N, C-alpha and C positions, 0 to 999 in steps of 0.2 A: 329534661323531660318533666321533672316534678314541677318546674315553674309553669309549664304549659297546663299541667293537671290542676294546679292551684288556681290559675287564671280561669280555666273552664269551670271549676267549682264555684269561684266567686261570681262568675257570670250566671251560672245556674241558680245560685242563691239569690242574686238580685232579681232575676226573672221570676223566681218563685214568690218572693216577697211582693213584688209588683202585682203578679197575678192574683195572689191571695187578697191583697187590698182591693183590687178591682172587683173580684168576685164577691167579696164581703159587702162592698158598698152597693153593688148592683142588686144583690139579693136581699138587702135590708128593707124592712117595711117602712120606708120613708118616701117623701115626695121626690120627684126627679130633680127639682132645684136643690133640695137639701143634699141629695146623694151626689150631685155634681160638685157642689161646694166642698163636701167632705172629701171626695176623690181628689179634687184640686189641692186642697190643703194637705192631704196625706202625701200626694206626689211631691209637692213643694218641700214638705218636711223631709221626706226620704232623700230628695236630691240634695238639700242642704246638709243633711247628716252624712251622706255618703259621697259627696262631691269629689273629695280627693281620690277615693277608691275608683269612682267612675272615670275620672280623668286618667288615672294610672292604667285602668283596664283598656281605655280607648287608645292610649299611647302604645301599650303592649300589642293590641290588636293591629294597629297601623304598622308597627315594626315587623310583626309576623307577616303581614300582607306584603310589605316591601321585600322581606327576605324571600318569600315564596316567589314573588315576581322576578327577583334577581336569579333565583335558581332555575325557574322555568325559561327565562331568556337565555341563560347559559346553555341549558339542555337543547333549546331550539337552535342556537348557533352551532352546537356540536352536530346535531342532526343534519342541518343544512350543509355543513362542511362535509359530512359523510356522503350525502347525496351528490354533492358537486364532485367529490373525489371519485365516486363510482361512475358518474356520467363521463368524467374525463378518462377514466380507465376503459370504459366501454368504447369511447370514441377512438382511443389509441388502438384498441383491439380491432375495431372496424377498419381503421386506416391501415394497419399492418396487414390485415387479411386482404384488403383491396390492393395493396402494393404487391402482395404475393401473387395475386391473380394476373396482374398485368406484366409480370416479369417473363420474358421469353428466352 
């Protein structure tokens, strides 16, 4: 569980840094062209600096998605089996009750 918390913290930290850079550049008293160039440079620098962490975060996110998908599919199979079992049980009950009606 602490691995998940540290992952979420890292993602929040990255999002905060990116948001701060974007806000700082957009509200700076410079021309649009200068602001866009600074924003691009800052984003490239951030990516280069934190590329391994970003790749690891992406890997962990994909693993978490795969695990959740597996768990959901397993629960869906259990649910479907339960529904089929109940339908079969209901059919047997109906069959036995109809057999009882026709016995003379």
